[in-house]
C-alpha positions in Angstrom: -79.4 103.5 -135.0 -79.4 104.6 -138.3 -76.1 103.5 -138.9 -73.2 101.7 -137.0 -69.7 99.6 -137.7 -68.9 96.1 -137.0 -66.1 95.0 -135.3 -65.5 91.9 -135.8 -62.7 91.1 -133.0 -62.6 87.4 -133.6 -61.4 88.1 -137.4 -58.7 90.4 -135.9 -57.6 87.9 -133.3 -56.7 85.3 -136.2 -55.1 88.3 -137.8 -52.8 89.2 -135.4 -52.1 84.8 -134.5 -51.6 84.2 -138.0 -49.4 87.4 -138.8 -47.4 87.2 -135.3 -46.7 83.0 -136.5 -45.3 84.5 -139.7 -43.3 87.5 -138.7 -41.8 84.9 -135.8 -39.3 85.7 -134.4 -39.6 89.6 -135.0 -41.7 91.4 -132.4 -45.1 92.5 -133.1 -46.0 95.8 -132.9 -49.7 96.5 -133.7 -50.2 99.8 -135.5 -53.6 101.2 -133.6 -52.7 105.1 -134.7 -55.5 107.1 -136.1 -58.0 104.9 -133.4 -57.2 101.9 -135.0 -57.5 102.6 -138.7 -60.9 103.6 -137.9 -61.7 100.4 -136.0 -61.7 101.7 -132.2 -58.4 101.6 -130.3 -58.5 100.4 -127.2 -60.3 97.4 -127.8 -58.0 96.8 -131.0 -55.2 97.6 -128.7 -56.4 94.4 -126.1 -57.0 92.0 -128.3 -53.7 92.5 -129.9 -51.7 92.7 -126.9 -54.2 89.2 -125.8 -52.8 87.4 -128.5 -49.3 88.3 -128.0 -48.4 91.8 -129.6 -45.2 93.5 -127.8 -46.1 96.7 -128.1 -48.7 99.2 -129.5 -47.7 102.4 -132.2 -49.8 105.3 -132.2 -49.5 108.6 -134.6 -49.5 111.3 -131.6 -49.6 111.6 -127.7 -52.1 112.3 -126.9 -53.7 109.1 -127.9 -50.5 107.5 -125.9 -51.7 108.5 -123.1 -55.2 107.6 -123.5 -53.8 104.1 -123.9 -52.1 104.9 -120.5 -54.8 106.1 -118.8 -56.8 102.9 -119.8 -54.4 100.7 -118.2 -51.8 99.7 -120.4 -48.9 99.2 -119.6 -47.2 97.8 -122.8 -44.3 100.0 -124.4 -46.3 102.6 -126.4 -44.4 104.4 -129.3 -45.3 107.6 -131.1 -44.6 107.4 -134.5 -46.1 110.7 -135.7 -44.4 114.2 -134.8 -44.7 115.5 -130.9 -44.3 118.9 -129.8 -43.0 120.7 -127.0 -45.6 121.4 -125.2 -46.7 117.4 -124.5 -43.7 115.7 -124.2 -43.0 116.9 -120.6 -46.6 114.7 -119.7 -45.6 112.0 -121.9 -42.0 111.3 -120.2 -43.4 111.1 -116.9 -45.7 108.5 -118.9 -42.6 106.4 -120.0 -44.3 106.6 -123.3 -41.6 105.8 -126.1 -41.3 109.0 -128.2 -39.7 109.6 -131.9 -36.6 111.3 -132.4 -36.5 112.9 -135.7 -34.4 116.4 -135.3 -32.0 117.8 -133.3 -35.3 120.5 -131.8 -36.9 117.4 -131.1 -33.9 115.2 -129.8 -33.3 119.0 -127.2 -36.8 118.9 -126.1 -37.3 114.9 -125.1 -33.9 115.7 -123.3 -35.2 119.1 -121.4 -38.3 117.1 -120.3 -36.1 113.8 -119.0 -34.1 116.6 -116.8 -37.2 118.1 -115.7 -39.4 114.6 -114.5 -36.2 113.2 -113.3 -37.1 110.4 -115.7 -35.4 108.6 -118.2 -36.9 109.2 -121.6 -37.6 106.6 -124.3 -36.9 107.4 -127.7 -36.7 106.1 -130.9 -34.7 107.5 -133.3 -35.9 107.5 -136.9 -33.6 108.1 -140.4 -35.1 108.7 -143.8 -33.8 106.3 -146.2 -35.7 107.3 -149.0 -39.0 108.4 -148.1 -38.5 112.0 -148.0 -40.8 112.3 -144.8 -40.2 112.9 -141.2 -36.6 111.5 -140.3 -33.2 112.2 -140.1 -30.4 112.3 -143.0 -29.5 108.7 -143.3 -26.3 109.6 -143.9 -25.8 111.7 -141.1 -26.5 108.9 -138.7 -23.1 109.3 -136.8 -23.2 112.7 -136.1 -26.5 112.6 -135.2 -26.3 109.5 -132.9 -22.8 110.3 -131.7 -25.5 114.1 -130.1 -27.4 111.0 -128.6 -25.0 109.2 -127.1 -23.4 111.8 -125.5 -27.0 112.9 -124.0 -28.1 112.7 -120.6 -31.0 110.9 -119.6 -32.2 109.1 -123.0 -32.7 105.7 -123.3 -32.6 104.6 -127.2 -35.1 101.9 -127.3 -35.5 101.8 -131.1 -34.0 102.7 -134.5 -35.9 103.0 -137.4 -37.2 103.9 -140.8 -40.1 103.4 -143.0 -40.3 102.1 -146.4 -41.4 103.9 -149.2 -42.2 101.0 -152.0 -42.5 97.8 -150.1 -45.9 96.7 -151.8 -44.8 97.5 -155.3 -44.0 95.3 -157.9 -41.0 96.7 -158.4 -38.3 96.3 -154.9 -35.0 97.5 -155.8 -35.9 101.0 -154.6 -37.1 99.1 -151.2 -33.8 97.3 -151.1 -32.1 100.3 -151.6 -33.6 101.7 -148.2 -32.7 98.2 -146.5 -29.4 98.5 -147.3 -28.7 102.5 -146.0 -30.9 101.7 -142.3 -27.8 98.6 -142.5 -25.5 101.4 -142.9 -27.4 103.5 -140.1 -27.3 100.2 -137.5 -23.7 100.0 -138.6 -23.2 103.7 -137.3 -24.9 102.3 -134.2 -22.9 99.6 -133.3 -19.5 100.9 -133.8 -20.5 103.5 -131.5 -21.5 101.0 -129.2 -25.3 101.8 -129.4 -27.4 99.0 -129.0 -31.0 99.5 -129.5 -33.7 97.3 -127.6 -34.9 97.2 -131.5 -34.5 97.7 -134.6 -37.6 98.0 -137.1 -38.2 98.6 -140.3 -41.0 96.9 -141.7 -44.4 98.0 -142.2 -47.2 95.3 -143.1 -46.3 95.2 -146.4 -43.0 94.2 -146.2 -43.4 92.3 -143.1 -44.8 90.2 -145.3 -42.8 89.7 -148.5 -39.4 91.0 -147.4 -37.8 87.8 -144.4 -34.3 89.3 -143.7 -36.2 93.5 -143.3 -38.6 92.2 -140.4 -35.5 92.9 -138.1 -36.1 92.9 -134.5 -39.7 94.0 -134.9 -42.4 94.6 -137.2 -45.0 97.8 -137.5 -48.2 96.0 -138.8 -51.3 98.1 -139.5 -53.4 97.4 -142.2 -53.0 93.7 -142.8 -54.3 93.2 -139.2 -57.2 94.2 -140.1 -58.0 92.1 -142.6 -56.7 94.0 -145.7 -53.7 94.4 -148.1 -51.7 96.9 -148.5 -52.0 96.9 -152.1 -53.0 94.1 -154.7 -49.1 94.0 -155.6 -48.6 92.7 -152.5 -50.8 89.7 -152.7 -49.5 89.3 -156.3 -45.6 88.8 -155.1 -46.7 86.7 -152.6 -48.9 84.4 -155.2 -45.8 84.8 -157.5 -42.8 83.7 -154.8 -44.6 82.9 -152.1 -42.7 80.0 -150.7 -42.3 80.8 -147.3 -45.9 81.8 -147.8 -46.7 78.3 -149.3 -44.8 76.2 -145.9 -46.7 77.8 -143.8 -49.8 77.3 -144.8 -49.3 74.2 -146.3 -50.1 72.4 -143.4 -53.8 74.2 -143.1 -54.6 73.8 -146.9 -54.6 71.4 -149.3 -55.3 73.1 -152.4 -53.9 75.3 -154.6 -52.3 78.8 -153.6 -55.0 81.5 -153.9 -57.4 80.2 -151.6 -54.8 80.4 -148.9 -54.7 83.9 -150.1 -58.2 84.6 -150.0 -58.3 83.1 -146.3 -55.6 84.4 -144.7 -56.4 87.9 -143.9 -60.2 88.2 -142.5 -61.5 91.8 -142.9 -62.3 93.2 -139.4 -64.8 95.4 -139.9 -68.6 96.3 -141.7 -70.5 99.0 -142.2 -74.4 98.7 -141.7 -77.4 100.9 -141.9 -81.0 99.8 -142.3 -83.5 101.1 -144.7 -85.6 104.7 -143.9 -88.1 104.7 -147.1 -89.4 102.7 -149.7 -91.2 104.5 -152.7 -92.1 103.7 -156.3 -91.8 106.0 -158.9 -92.4 105.7 -162.9 -89.8 105.7 -165.4 -88.4 109.0 -166.2 -88.2 110.0 -162.8 -85.2 112.1 -162.1 -83.4 110.9 -159.0 -81.2 113.6 -156.9 -79.9 116.5 -156.8 -78.6 118.1 -160.7 -81.3 115.2 -161.9 -78.0 113.1 -162.4 -79.7 109.7 -163.1 -83.0 109.2 -164.7 -85.3 105.8 -164.6 -85.7 103.8 -167.6 -88.8 101.8 -165.8 -91.1 102.1 -163.1 -88.6 101.4 -160.4 -88.6 101.1 -156.7 -86.1 102.9 -154.5 -84.8 102.1 -150.8 -83.7 105.5 -149.1 -81.1 105.0 -146.3 -80.3 107.7 -143.8 -76.1 107.5 -144.7 -74.3 110.0 -146.8 -70.8 111.6 -146.8 -71.3 113.3 -143.6 -72.0 109.8 -142.5 -68.8 108.7 -144.7 -70.2 107.1 -147.6 -68.1 108.9 -150.1 -69.8 111.1 -153.6 -67.9 109.9 -156.1 -69.7 106.6 -155.2 -72.6 108.8 -156.7 -74.4 106.9 -159.6 -72.1 103.9 -159.4 -71.8 102.3 -155.9 -73.2 99.4 -154.6 -75.0 98.5 -150.9 -76.2 94.5 -149.9 -79.8 94.4 -149.6 -81.0 90.8 -148.5 -77.9 89.4 -149.9 -78.0 91.2 -153.0 -76.5 93.8 -154.8 -78.3 97.2 -155.3 -76.6 100.0 -156.9 -76.1 103.9 -155.7 -79.2 106.1 -158.2 -78.0 109.9 -158.1 -75.8 111.9 -156.0 -74.7 110.8 -152.5 -76.2 113.5 -150.4 -74.9 114.9 -147.2 -77.2 112.5 -144.8 -79.3 110.2 -147.4 -78.4 107.5 -149.8 -81.4 106.4 -152.8 -80.5 102.6 -153.6 -82.4 100.5 -156.6 -84.2 97.5 -155.0 -87.1 96.8 -158.1 -85.2 93.3 -158.7 -85.0 92.6 -155.0 -87.9 90.9 -153.7 -89.7 91.2 -150.1 -87.5 94.4 -149.1 -89.4 95.6 -146.4 -88.7 99.0 -144.5 -86.0 98.9 -141.6 -84.5 95.8 -143.3 -80.3 95.7 -142.6 -78.1 96.8 -145.5 -74.7 96.6 -145.3 -72.7 99.4 -146.9 -69.1 97.3 -146.5 -69.0 94.3 -145.6 -70.7 90.7 -146.1 -74.4 89.7 -146.2 -75.3 86.5 -147.5 -73.0 85.5 -150.4 -72.0 88.6 -151.3 -68.9 91.1 -150.1 -68.5 94.8 -150.3 -65.1 95.3 -150.1 -62.5 98.4 -149.0 -61.0 97.9 -152.0 -63.9 98.1 -154.1 -65.3 101.6 -152.5 -61.1 102.6 -153.0 -61.2 101.5 -156.9 -64.8 103.4 -157.4 -63.2 106.7 -155.7 -59.9 106.7 -156.6 -58.0 106.3 -153.4 -57.4 102.9 -151.6 -58.5 100.8 -148.5 -56.6 102.4 -145.6 -58.4 106.1 -146.2 -61.6 103.8 -146.6 -61.7 102.4 -143.0 -60.1 105.3 -141.3 -62.7 107.9 -142.9 -65.8 106.7 -141.5 -65.9 109.3 -139.0 -65.7 108.7 -135.2 -69.8 109.9 -134.7 -71.0 106.5 -136.4 -71.2 103.5 -133.6 -68.7 100.9 -133.1 -70.2 97.3 -132.2 -68.0 94.6 -130.5 -70.6 91.6 -131.2 
């Protein structure tokens, strides 16, 4: 293979096990949307459920139907937009659907009548994110309408936080209070959903009161921190975390945080060519790099089509024989050039780690994200689907 992704299901198990214990007694909703953040939806979903996840969250009905077709019978919750032409099949498959407007309520109710089945819904209120949801201060009017609509089971009531990973938690507290108001309205109407859920990874880790009945864990399940700020907050006031891990570690708190989440994904390729060039040689399109000494180059068969971001030109680093090799010149569509002058014994077809660990070195998704001006979520989810996923 020219390039491949390795997904460590053992690391995934470890992450789910630890996080599930941490958030208990809240139910664990494993977020496997967007092909499990690029890790492969079916194997990740199966592993998460084996480790005690209650439900799976996906971004659209297509993903939900794929899970049903693969034999998954657990609750499958769609958290992204839904459209009229696909709702009937979803109701027939007992998929839990988001309701975030009067239109979606009417469409789901119509599908329930058409199929003769009860439609499972999760009603979503906007408490401050400004995205797909109903205004929280319309809760009484809308929930009254839901209650009066036949054919529906309000399985869930939920919202999403805008800045739970941030250092300043005041806005998150405001959102939490607003969602509590929505819950009180539902209670006053005699509506008791099976689960109320507000927290994704960061709030699940930081804010015990906001865990409610269930938490939606995505990025942390894959061994990646929601943000550097999340780690800092746990370091500064992580008393519950310390108690949780004190039985397993005896040193300071930083090692525990380093070991708490294990990255699940590695991205690898092989050397396609080795060549020597003299000093003052230009490398790549636009001649953006010129060698200052005789240089040994390794040519790799990956580029931005394979998900190696063009912003890593002249600054990215890969691992070869456990040492870092710098990207020289611009990242091309399908080719990458790195400097292996100072790495002895490099040979053709040596394994190259683009993302992950080799020996004592590691290139992290956070490192990529800093270099390209993005976040670790984007790094892993944008590795193209045509790159094979391997589960060693």
